[in-house]
C-alpha positions as CSV (number, residue, x, y, z in Angstrom):
1,M,78.3,129.2,2.7
2,K,74.6,128.8,3.5
3,K,74.6,125.5,1.7
4,V,77.4,124.2,3.9
5,L,75.6,125.3,7.1
6,A,72.5,123.6,6.0
7,I,74.3,120.3,5.3
8,A,76.0,120.5,8.7
9,L,72.7,121.1,10.5
10,A,71.1,118.2,8.8
11,L,74.0,115.9,9.8
12,V,73.7,116.9,13.5
13,M,70.0,116.2,13.4
14,A,70.5,112.9,11.8
15,L,73.1,111.8,14.4
16,S,70.7,112.9,17.2
17,A,68.0,110.8,15.7
18,V,70.3,107.8,15.7
19,A,71.2,108.4,19.4
20,F,67.6,108.5,20.5
21,A,66.8,105.5,18.3
22,M,68.6,103.0,20.6
23,T,66.7,100.1,22.0
24,R,66.2,99.8,25.7
25,D,68.7,96.9,25.9
26,E,71.3,98.8,24.0
27,A,70.8,101.8,26.3
28,A,71.1,99.5,29.4
29,E,74.4,98.2,28.1
30,V,75.7,101.8,27.9
31,A,74.4,102.6,31.4
32,A,76.1,99.5,32.7
33,S,79.4,100.4,31.3
34,V,79.2,103.6,33.4
35,T,77.7,102.3,36.6
36,E,78.9,98.7,37.0
37,T,82.3,99.3,38.6
38,T,84.5,97.7,41.2
39,T,87.2,98.9,43.6
40,D,90.3,97.0,44.5
41,Q,90.5,97.2,48.2
42,S,94.2,96.3,48.2
43,L,95.0,99.4,46.3
44,S,93.3,101.8,48.7
45,A,93.8,100.0,52.0
46,T,96.1,101.7,54.6
47,P,98.1,99.9,57.2
48,Y,95.5,101.0,59.7
49,V,92.5,99.2,58.3
50,S,93.7,95.8,59.5
51,V,94.6,97.3,62.9
52,I,91.2,98.8,63.3
53,K,89.5,95.5,62.3
54,S,91.5,93.6,64.9
55,V,90.5,95.8,67.9
56,Q,87.2,97.4,67.0
57,G,85.2,94.4,68.2
58,S,86.8,94.6,71.6
59,V,85.4,98.1,72.3
60,V,82.0,97.7,74.1
61,G,79.2,99.9,75.4
62,V,78.8,100.5,79.1
63,N,75.3,101.3,80.4
64,N,74.8,102.9,83.8
65,Y,71.4,102.3,85.4
66,Q,70.4,104.1,88.6
67,N,67.4,104.0,90.9
68,Y,65.7,107.3,91.5
69,S,63.4,107.8,94.4
70,Y,60.5,110.3,94.0
71,N,58.3,111.6,96.8
72,N,55.3,113.7,97.3
73,Y,57.0,117.0,98.2
74,D,59.4,119.4,96.5
75,N,62.6,120.0,98.4
76,G,63.1,123.4,96.7
77,F,66.3,122.4,94.8
78,G,64.8,120.9,91.7
79,F,65.4,117.3,92.8
80,G,62.9,114.8,94.3
81,Y,65.5,112.6,95.8
82,G,64.9,110.9,99.1
83,F,64.9,112.7,102.4
84,G,65.0,116.3,101.4
85,F,67.6,118.9,102.3
86,G,68.9,119.5,105.8
87,Y,66.8,116.9,107.6
88,G,67.3,113.1,108.0
89,N,63.7,112.4,108.8
90,R,60.6,114.5,108.1
91,G,58.0,111.8,109.0
92,N,56.2,109.4,106.8
93,R,55.8,110.1,103.1
94,S,55.1,108.0,100.0
95,T,58.0,107.3,97.7
96,E,58.4,105.6,94.4
97,T,61.7,104.1,93.1
98,V,62.2,104.0,89.4
99,E,65.3,102.5,87.5
100,R,66.5,104.7,84.6
101,L,69.4,104.6,82.2
102,A,71.5,107.4,83.8
103,A,74.6,107.4,81.6
104,T,76.3,105.5,78.8
105,G,79.9,105.2,77.8
106,S,82.5,102.8,76.4
107,G,84.8,100.2,77.6
108,V,87.6,98.0,76.3
109,V,88.1,94.3,76.9
110,V,91.6,93.9,78.5
111,Y,91.3,90.3,79.8
112,N,88.9,87.5,79.7
113,E,85.5,88.8,80.8
114,L,87.1,92.0,82.1
115,I,86.8,95.6,80.7
116,I,88.5,98.9,81.6
117,T,86.5,102.1,81.5
118,N,86.3,105.5,83.2
119,Y,85.0,105.7,86.7
120,H,82.7,108.5,85.8
121,V,81.0,106.1,83.4
122,V,80.0,103.7,86.2
123,E,79.7,106.1,89.1
124,N,76.7,105.7,91.3
125,A,75.3,102.8,89.2
126,T,72.8,100.5,90.9
127,R,73.1,98.2,87.8
128,L,75.7,97.9,85.0
129,T,75.2,96.3,81.7
130,I,77.5,95.8,78.8
131,S,76.4,96.0,75.1
132,V,78.6,94.4,72.4
133,P,79.1,95.5,68.8
134,G,76.4,94.1,66.5
135,G,74.6,92.3,69.3
136,E,71.2,92.9,70.9
137,E,72.0,91.1,74.2
138,E,73.2,93.1,77.2
139,F,75.5,91.4,79.8
140,D,75.5,92.2,83.5
141,G,78.6,93.8,84.8
142,T,80.1,94.0,88.4
143,L,82.5,96.7,89.4
144,L,85.7,95.0,90.7
145,A,88.3,97.7,91.2
146,Y,88.5,101.4,90.7
147,D,90.5,104.6,91.3
148,E,88.1,107.5,91.5
149,T,90.9,110.1,91.5
150,A,92.4,108.7,88.3
151,D,88.9,108.2,86.8
152,L,89.4,104.5,86.1
153,A,87.3,101.4,86.8
154,A,87.5,97.7,86.0
155,V,84.3,95.8,85.4
156,Y,83.8,92.0,85.4
157,V,81.4,90.8,82.8
158,P,80.5,87.0,83.1
159,G,79.8,85.4,79.8
160,L,81.4,88.1,77.7
161,D,83.2,86.1,74.9
162,I,85.3,88.8,73.3
163,A,89.0,88.7,72.7
164,P,91.0,91.2,74.8
165,V,93.2,93.8,73.2
166,Q,97.0,94.0,73.8
167,L,98.2,96.7,76.2
168,G,100.9,99.0,75.1
169,D,103.5,101.0,77.0
170,S,102.3,104.6,77.1
171,D,105.7,105.8,78.3
172,Q,106.9,105.1,74.8
173,L,104.4,107.4,73.1
174,Q,105.8,110.1,70.8
175,V,104.3,113.4,69.8
176,G,103.3,113.1,66.2
177,E,102.6,109.4,66.0
178,Y,99.2,108.3,64.8
179,A,96.4,108.0,67.4
180,I,93.2,105.8,66.7
181,C,90.2,106.4,69.0
182,I,87.3,103.9,69.1
183,G,84.2,104.3,71.1
184,N,80.4,104.6,71.2
185,P,79.4,108.3,70.9
186,L,75.7,109.0,71.5
187,M,75.0,105.6,73.0
188,D,74.7,102.6,70.6
189,E,73.5,104.8,67.7
190,F,77.1,105.3,66.6
191,A,78.6,102.2,68.2
192,G,82.2,101.5,67.1
193,T,83.0,104.9,65.8
194,V,86.6,105.3,64.7
195,T,88.4,108.6,64.6
196,M,92.0,109.2,63.9
197,G,94.6,111.9,64.5
198,I,98.0,112.3,66.1
199,I,99.4,112.4,69.6
200,S,99.4,116.2,70.1
201,A,101.2,116.3,73.5
202,L,102.3,114.2,76.4
203,N,102.2,114.6,80.2
204,R,99.5,117.3,80.2
205,E,98.7,118.1,83.8
206,I,94.9,118.5,83.9
207,S,93.1,119.7,87.1
208,S,89.6,118.6,87.7
209,T,87.0,119.7,90.3
210,T,84.6,116.8,89.5
211,T,86.6,114.1,91.3
212,T,85.4,113.2,94.8
213,D,87.4,111.9,97.8
214,R,87.0,108.4,99.2
215,Y,83.9,109.5,101.1
216,G,82.2,111.2,98.2
217,L,83.2,114.8,98.9
218,K,84.4,116.8,95.9
219,T,88.1,117.5,95.8
220,K,90.5,119.0,93.3
221,V,93.1,116.6,91.8
222,T,95.6,116.8,89.0
223,N,96.1,114.0,86.5
224,T,98.7,113.5,83.8
225,M,97.0,113.0,80.4
226,I,97.7,112.3,76.7
227,Q,96.5,115.0,74.3
228,T,95.3,114.1,70.9
229,D,93.4,115.8,68.0
230,A,91.4,112.6,67.2
231,A,87.7,113.4,67.7
232,I,86.4,112.4,71.1
233,N,82.6,112.9,71.7
234,S,80.1,112.2,74.4
235,G,79.9,108.5,74.9
236,N,83.6,107.9,73.9
237,S,84.6,108.1,77.5
238,G,86.1,104.8,78.6
239,G,86.9,103.6,75.0
240,G,90.2,103.0,73.5
241,L,93.1,105.1,72.2
242,F,95.2,102.8,70.1
243,N,98.6,103.0,68.3
244,V,99.2,101.7,64.8
245,Q,100.3,98.4,66.3
246,G,96.8,97.9,67.7
247,Q,98.0,98.3,71.3
248,L,95.8,100.1,73.8
249,M,97.7,103.2,74.8
250,G,95.1,105.2,76.6
251,I,91.5,105.7,77.8
252,P,89.8,108.7,76.2
253,S,88.1,110.8,78.9
254,I,87.8,114.5,78.2
255,K,87.2,116.8,75.3
256,Y,87.7,120.5,75.2
257,S,85.4,122.4,72.9
258,G,83.7,125.7,72.4
259,Q,85.1,129.0,73.6
260,T,87.3,130.0,76.6
261,S,86.3,132.9,78.9
262,S,88.5,135.2,76.7
263,G,86.4,134.2,73.6
264,A,89.1,132.0,72.0
265,T,87.7,129.1,70.0
266,I,88.9,125.6,71.0
267,E,88.9,122.6,68.6
268,G,90.8,119.4,68.4
269,I,91.8,119.0,72.1
270,G,91.0,115.6,73.4
271,L,92.6,114.0,76.5
272,A,93.2,110.3,77.4
273,I,94.4,108.6,80.5
274,P,97.7,106.8,79.8
275,I,97.3,103.0,79.9
276,N,100.3,102.7,82.3
277,T,98.1,104.6,84.8
278,A,95.4,102.0,84.4
279,K,97.7,98.9,84.7
280,P,97.6,98.7,88.5
281,I,93.7,98.7,88.4
282,I,93.7,96.1,85.7
283,S,96.3,93.9,87.6
284,E,94.2,94.1,90.8
285,A,91.1,93.1,89.0
286,I,92.8,90.2,87.3
287,V,94.1,88.9,90.7
288,M,90.6,89.2,92.2
289,L,89.1,87.2,89.3
290,L,91.7,84.5,89.4
291,T,91.5,84.1,93.2
292,G,87.7,84.5,93.4
293,D,88.2,87.3,95.9
294,Y,85.4,89.5,94.8
295,S,81.7,90.1,95.5
296,K,79.1,92.6,94.6
297,A,79.1,95.7,96.7
298,D,76.6,96.0,99.6
299,D,73.3,97.5,98.7
300,V,72.8,101.0,100.1
301,S,69.4,100.6,101.7
302,G,67.4,101.4,104.7
303,N,66.7,104.7,106.3
304,N,66.3,106.2,109.7
305,Q,67.8,103.1,111.3
306,T,69.6,102.8,114.6
307,V,72.9,101.0,114.5
308,S,72.1,98.3,117.1
309,T,73.5,94.8,117.8
310,D,74.4,92.6,120.7
311,K,77.9,94.1,120.3
312,P,79.1,97.6,121.3
313,M,77.0,100.5,120.1
314,L,77.7,104.1,119.3
315,G,74.3,105.4,120.5
316,V,73.2,107.2,117.3
317,S,70.3,107.1,114.9
318,G,70.3,108.4,111.4
319,S,69.9,107.8,107.7
320,M,72.3,106.7,105.0
321,V,72.7,109.6,102.5
322,T,74.0,109.0,99.0
323,S,74.0,110.7,95.7
324,E,70.8,108.8,94.9
325,N,68.7,110.1,97.8
326,Y,70.2,113.3,99.1
327,Y,70.8,116.4,97.0
328,L,73.9,117.7,98.8
329,V,75.7,114.4,98.2
330,Y,74.6,114.4,94.6
331,A,76.1,117.9,94.3
332,G,79.3,116.9,96.0
333,L,78.8,119.2,99.0
334,L,78.4,116.3,101.5
335,P,80.1,112.9,101.5
336,T,78.3,109.6,101.4
337,G,77.7,108.3,104.9
338,M,75.3,108.1,107.9
339,L,73.6,111.4,108.6
340,V,73.2,111.5,112.3
341,T,69.7,112.6,113.3
342,E,69.9,111.8,117.0
343,V,72.6,111.2,119.6
344,T,71.5,109.5,122.8
345,E,72.5,111.3,125.9
346,G,75.4,109.6,127.8
347,S,76.2,107.3,124.9
348,P,79.7,106.6,123.6
349,A,79.0,108.9,120.6
350,A,77.8,111.7,122.8
351,L,80.8,111.6,125.1
352,A,83.2,111.5,122.1
353,G,81.6,114.6,120.7
354,I,79.5,113.3,117.8
355,K,76.6,115.7,117.1
356,P,73.3,115.6,115.2
357,Y,73.8,116.5,111.5
358,D,77.3,115.1,111.5
359,V,77.9,112.6,108.7
360,I,79.7,109.5,109.8
361,V,82.1,108.6,107.0
362,E,84.5,106.1,108.6
363,V,84.4,103.7,111.6
364,D,87.6,101.9,112.7
365,G,89.1,102.3,109.2
366,Q,85.9,101.0,107.5
367,I,84.3,103.4,105.1
368,A,80.7,103.9,106.3
369,S,79.0,103.4,102.9
370,T,76.2,101.3,104.3
371,F,74.6,100.4,107.7
372,T,76.1,96.9,107.2
373,A,79.6,98.4,107.0
374,I,79.1,100.3,110.2
375,R,77.7,97.3,112.0
376,G,80.5,95.1,110.7
377,A,83.1,97.5,112.1
378,L,81.4,97.6,115.5
379,D,80.9,93.8,115.6
380,A,84.6,93.3,115.3
381,H,85.1,94.9,118.8
382,S,84.3,94.2,122.4
383,F,83.0,96.4,125.2
384,G,85.8,98.6,126.5
385,D,87.6,98.9,123.1
386,T,88.4,102.4,121.7
387,I,87.9,103.0,118.0
388,M,88.3,105.9,115.6
389,V,85.2,107.5,114.1
390,K,85.5,110.1,111.4
391,V,82.6,112.5,110.7
392,Y,82.1,115.4,108.2
393,R,80.6,118.5,109.9
394,L,79.1,121.1,107.6
395,E,78.4,124.5,109.2
396,G,74.7,125.5,109.0
397,L,73.4,122.2,107.7
398,E,70.7,121.9,110.4
399,N,68.8,125.1,109.5
400,A,69.9,125.8,106.0
401,E,67.1,126.4,103.4
402,T,69.4,126.8,100.4
403,T,73.0,126.1,99.6
404,D,73.8,129.7,100.2
405,D,73.1,129.2,103.9
406,L,75.9,126.6,104.2
407,G,79.2,127.5,105.7
408,E,82.6,125.7,105.7
409,G,82.9,121.9,106.2
410,E,85.6,119.8,107.8
411,Y,86.5,116.3,108.7
412,V,86.7,115.6,112.4
413,T,88.3,112.5,113.8
414,M,87.2,111.3,117.3
415,M,88.2,108.4,119.5
416,V,85.1,106.6,120.8
417,N,85.2,104.3,123.9
418,L,82.8,101.5,123.4
419,F,81.8,101.1,127.0
420,D,78.8,98.9,128.0
421,F,75.9,101.2,127.2
422,D,72.2,100.2,127.2
423,N,70.8,102.0,124.1
424,A,67.1,102.3,124.4
425,T,65.5,102.2,121.0
């Protein structure tokens, strides 16, 4: 028995010696037989690979640049914007305006040089640029049409040479069918990210308190959304929710995550705006492009100006307040408009009941987003005409030191007679 064991041991040692006696070339051949492999894509491809390839390049990045004004005092609310809180004019102060990248999101090319995205992606932008997959160049974009309550916006991008996707019919979606989401989470770092899931539910009624009315005041609205378990992350907003035919069926907008107030954990709940909801905005933008009926929005500029022309005048002075220069507008507690700082005694505005610290939001049907808009509305009239002026009046605005000092706000509509009034300026 011992002799047999000795022979076996000797044989193992001999074989081991042979194994370690290979030349390097021989060993390389053995290694190559293990590592030099191929994969037949045709055997592992799914029907969705070609669909994703066909639409992935049509999903772009949207960059929202905004101008921020900083000054030499602290308004007590953690923001250095513009004219402080509660006052339209506190005297001369030095300010500095800096452009910064405020937000990024995604968009989908739906027509030649036209993309659809979320309104909250482009909101308050002083400049929009579009970044394309695999490219370093950014294209300038112009906001053409939008629906703030539906959270949708159409952006014109001259020179953008990317094929548009095909729109589907979101009314034909079925619970359980595959859903493909494409977008740019975390800016361009993860551009073109593809996630996949199913349509989890249809016609979800989602209430939002972040939407503002036409004047910039926060209001609560309810939108009907598509629910999916495909991953939606920050930066995916405005991207595409596609079906397996490669048709754009929705615009990803919201993701629920974390825990509820009861402690329940939430995962896999993403919401998208149905493409049928976006079609009116897309149609309007296409008509504007084909007819040439579009232009860049008026700049919001100038402060503490008096609306004064050779035409009828209201008899007010004030400052334009926006989310870029006034904290309460940024917070959604005041609408965008002209914050009245002075009403001249005996003027049309004074006789109509307009008061200091009213915010003029509309003049003769024209939204008062700029001094130019207000002047334009007045220039269209003659002395003796009567026009409608709408203001927002916030209780306690004149003397408030914090938001806790503010009361209730309301819109007040007044009829103003534009009689011949000599406004001393």
